[in-house]
TIPA-920198 format. One record per residue: residue number from 1; residue in three letters; x, y negated, z negated of N, C-alpha, C in turn. Coordinates in steps of 0.2 Angstrom, whole numbers. Atoms other than C-alpha are relative to their C-alpha. Example, Ala and Ser with C-alpha at 12.3 -4.5 7.8 and 13.67 -1.06 7.14 Angstrom:
+-----+------+--------+---------+-------+---------+----------+-------+--------+---------+-------+
| seq | type | n_east | n_north |  n_up | ca_east | ca_north | ca_up | c_east | c_north |  c_up |
+-----+------+--------+---------+-------+---------+----------+-------+--------+---------+-------+
|   1 |  ALA |      4 |       6 |     0 |      62 |       22 |   -39 |      4 |      -6 |     0 |
|   2 |  SER |     -4 |       6 |     1 |      68 |        5 |   -36 |     -4 |      -5 |    -3 |
+-----+------+--------+---------+-------+---------+----------+-------+--------+---------+-------+
This chain:
+-----+------+--------+---------+-------+---------+----------+-------+--------+---------+-------+
| seq | type | n_east | n_north |  n_up | ca_east | ca_north | ca_up | c_east | c_north |  c_up |
+-----+------+--------+---------+-------+---------+----------+-------+--------+---------+-------+
|   1 |  MET |     -6 |       0 |    -3 |    -256 |      278 |  -259 |      1 |      -7 |     4 |
|   2 |  LYS |     -1 |       6 |    -4 |    -260 |      263 |  -248 |      1 |      -6 |    -4 |
|   3 |  TRP |     -1 |       6 |     5 |    -262 |      251 |  -263 |      8 |       0 |    -2 |
|   4 |  ALA |     -7 |       0 |     2 |    -245 |      257 |  -269 |      5 |      -3 |     5 |
|   5 |  GLU |     -4 |       2 |    -6 |    -237 |      254 |  -252 |      0 |      -7 |     0 |
|   6 |  LYS |      1 |       7 |    -1 |    -244 |      237 |  -251 |      3 |      -4 |    -6 |
|   7 |  GLN |     -3 |       3 |     6 |    -238 |      233 |  -269 |      8 |       1 |     0 |
|   8 |  GLY |     -8 |      -2 |     0 |    -220 |      240 |  -265 |      1 |       5 |    -5 |
|   9 |  VAL |     -2 |      -5 |     6 |    -222 |      254 |  -278 |      1 |       6 |     4 |
|  10 |  ALA |     -2 |      -7 |    -2 |    -213 |      270 |  -274 |     -3 |       5 |    -4 |
|  11 |  ILE |      3 |      -5 |     4 |    -222 |      285 |  -279 |      5 |       6 |     1 |
|  12 |  LEU |     -5 |      -6 |     1 |    -210 |      299 |  -285 |     -3 |       5 |    -4 |
|  13 |  HIS |      3 |      -6 |     3 |    -216 |      316 |  -289 |      5 |       4 |    -4 |
|  14 |  ILE |     -5 |      -5 |     4 |    -208 |      328 |  -302 |      0 |       6 |     4 |
|  15 |  GLN |     -1 |      -7 |    -3 |    -201 |      344 |  -295 |     -5 |       5 |    -3 |
|  16 |  LEU |      4 |      -5 |     3 |    -213 |      359 |  -297 |      4 |       4 |    -5 |
|  17 |  GLY |     -3 |      -4 |     5 |    -209 |      368 |  -313 |      5 |      -4 |    -4 |
|  18 |  GLN |     -5 |       4 |     3 |    -199 |      354 |  -320 |     -3 |      -6 |    -4 |
|  19 |  PRO |      4 |       5 |     4 |    -211 |      345 |  -333 |      5 |      -4 |    -4 |
|  20 |  GLN |     -4 |       4 |     4 |    -196 |      339 |  -343 |      2 |      -7 |     4 |
|  21 |  GLN |     -2 |       6 |    -3 |    -193 |      326 |  -329 |     -5 |      -5 |    -1 |
|  22 |  ASN |      5 |       5 |     3 |    -209 |      318 |  -336 |     -2 |       2 |    -7 |
|  23 |  ALA |      2 |      -3 |     7 |    -208 |      323 |  -354 |     -4 |      -5 |    -4 |
|  24 |  TYR |      4 |       5 |     4 |    -216 |      307 |  -361 |     -8 |       2 |     2 |
|  25 |  ILE |      8 |      -1 |    -2 |    -233 |      310 |  -351 |     -2 |       7 |    -2 |
|  26 |  GLU |      2 |      -7 |     2 |    -232 |      329 |  -354 |     -2 |       0 |    -8 |
|  27 |  ARG |      1 |       0 |     7 |    -231 |      326 |  -373 |     -6 |      -4 |    -2 |
|  28 |  TYR |      6 |       4 |     1 |    -245 |      313 |  -372 |     -6 |       4 |     2 |
|  29 |  ASN |      5 |      -4 |    -3 |    -256 |      325 |  -362 |     -1 |       5 |    -5 |
|  30 |  ARG |      1 |      -6 |     5 |    -253 |      339 |  -375 |     -3 |      -3 |    -6 |
|  31 |  THR |      3 |       3 |     6 |    -257 |      327 |  -389 |     -7 |      -1 |     1 |
|  32 |  VAL |      7 |       2 |    -2 |    -273 |      321 |  -381 |     -4 |       7 |     0 |
|  33 |  ARG |      4 |      -6 |     0 |    -279 |      339 |  -378 |     -1 |       3 |    -7 |
|  34 |  HIS |      0 |      -3 |     6 |    -274 |      345 |  -395 |     -4 |      -4 |    -5 |
|  35 |  GLU |      3 |       4 |     6 |    -281 |      331 |  -406 |     -7 |      -2 |     2 |
|  36 |  TRP |      7 |       1 |     0 |    -297 |      327 |  -398 |     -4 |       3 |     6 |
|  37 |  LEU |      3 |      -3 |    -5 |    -301 |      334 |  -381 |     -3 |       7 |    -1 |
|  38 |  ASP |      2 |      -7 |     2 |    -301 |      352 |  -387 |     -5 |       1 |    -6 |
|  39 |  GLN |      4 |       0 |     6 |    -311 |      347 |  -403 |     -7 |      -1 |     1 |
|  40 |  TYR |      7 |       2 |    -1 |    -327 |      342 |  -395 |     -3 |       3 |     6 |
|  41 |  ILE |      3 |      -2 |    -6 |    -340 |      348 |  -383 |     -2 |      -7 |     3 |
|  42 |  ILE |      1 |       7 |    -3 |    -341 |      332 |  -372 |     -5 |       1 |     6 |
|  43 |  GLU |      5 |      -1 |    -4 |    -357 |      330 |  -363 |     -1 |      -5 |     6 |
|  44 |  SER |      0 |       5 |    -5 |    -354 |      314 |  -353 |      6 |      -4 |     0 |
|  45 |  ILE |     -6 |       5 |    -1 |    -341 |      302 |  -346 |      0 |      -5 |    -6 |
|  46 |  GLU |      0 |       5 |     6 |    -347 |      289 |  -359 |      2 |       3 |    -6 |
|  47 |  LYS |     -2 |      -3 |     6 |    -345 |      301 |  -373 |      8 |       1 |     0 |
|  48 |  ALA |     -7 |      -1 |    -1 |    -327 |      305 |  -367 |      4 |      -6 |    -1 |
|  49 |  GLN |     -3 |       6 |     1 |    -323 |      287 |  -366 |      0 |      -3 |    -7 |
|  50 |  ASP |      0 |       2 |     7 |    -329 |      284 |  -383 |      5 |       4 |    -5 |
|  51 |  PHE |     -5 |      -4 |     3 |    -318 |      298 |  -390 |      7 |      -3 |     1 |
|  52 |  ALA |     -7 |       2 |    -3 |    -303 |      292 |  -380 |      1 |      -7 |    -4 |
|  53 |  THR |     -2 |       7 |     3 |    -305 |      274 |  -386 |      1 |       0 |    -8 |
|  54 |  HIS |     -1 |      -1 |     8 |    -307 |      279 |  -405 |      7 |       3 |    -1 |
|  55 |  TRP |     -7 |      -3 |     1 |    -292 |      291 |  -404 |      6 |      -5 |     2 |
|  56 |  LEU |     -6 |       5 |    -2 |    -281 |      278 |  -395 |      1 |      -5 |    -5 |
|  57 |  TRP |     -1 |       5 |     5 |    -285 |      265 |  -407 |      3 |       3 |    -7 |
|  58 |  THR |     -3 |      -4 |     6 |    -281 |      277 |  -422 |      7 |       1 |     1 |
|  59 |  TYR |     -7 |      -2 |    -2 |    -265 |      283 |  -413 |      4 |      -6 |    -1 |
|  60 |  ASN |     -4 |       6 |     0 |    -259 |      265 |  -411 |      0 |      -4 |    -6 |
|  61 |  ASN |      1 |       5 |     5 |    -265 |      257 |  -427 |      1 |       3 |    -7 |
|  62 |  ASP |      0 |      -3 |     6 |    -266 |      270 |  -441 |      6 |       5 |    -1 |
|  63 |  ARG |     -5 |      -6 |     1 |    -252 |      283 |  -438 |      7 |      -3 |     1 |
|  64 |  PRO |     -7 |       2 |     0 |    -234 |      278 |  -442 |      4 |       5 |     4 |
|  65 |  LYS |     -4 |      -4 |    -4 |    -221 |      285 |  -430 |      7 |       0 |    -2 |
|  66 |  VAL |     -7 |      -1 |     3 |    -204 |      291 |  -436 |      5 |      -3 |     5 |
|  67 |  GLY |     -5 |       2 |    -5 |    -196 |      287 |  -419 |      1 |      -8 |     0 |
|  68 |  ILE |     -1 |       7 |     0 |    -199 |      268 |  -422 |      0 |      -3 |    -7 |
|  69 |  GLY |     -1 |       2 |     7 |    -195 |      267 |  -440 |     -5 |       1 |    -5 |
|  70 |  GLY |      5 |      -2 |     5 |    -210 |      274 |  -449 |     -6 |      -6 |     0 |
|  71 |  ILE |      6 |       5 |     0 |    -222 |      260 |  -443 |     -4 |       2 |     6 |
|  72 |  THR |      5 |      -1 |    -6 |    -237 |      260 |  -431 |      3 |      -4 |     6 |
|  73 |  PRO |     -1 |       4 |    -6 |    -235 |      255 |  -413 |     -3 |      -7 |     0 |
|  74 |  ALA |      3 |       7 |     1 |    -246 |      240 |  -417 |      4 |      -4 |    -4 |
|  75 |  GLN |     -5 |       4 |     4 |    -234 |      234 |  -430 |      6 |      -1 |     4 |
|  76 |  LYS |     -6 |       1 |    -4 |    -219 |      237 |  -419 |     -1 |      -6 |     5 |
|  77 |  LEU |      2 |       5 |    -4 |    -228 |      226 |  -406 |      0 |      -7 |    -3 |
|  78 |  LYS |      0 |       6 |     3 |    -231 |      212 |  -418 |      7 |      -2 |    -2 |
|  79 |  THR |     -7 |       2 |     2 |    -213 |      212 |  -424 |      4 |      -2 |     6 |
|  80 |  ALA |     -4 |       2 |    -6 |    -207 |      211 |  -406 |     -2 |      -6 |     3 |
|  81 |  ALA |      3 |       6 |    -3 |    -218 |      196 |  -402 |      3 |      -6 |    -3 |
+-----+------+--------+---------+-------+---------+----------+-------+--------+---------+-------+
């Protein structure tokens, strides 16, 4: 909170029971839980970080997204540059 205040960042919270106010992150959290967090017994923070890093790379580089024209986020980033 102190850091945000120093940086001039306003922290806004969604209303209780209104997850649609933050639908993007709610969808992301669901995807993470379903696609890798619930699939493994994770015994350490390092192992969790390894799973997360691998999943995130695959998500951004190997999986085309219909919402951005059937290309991967990495391809979209390259075309925007």
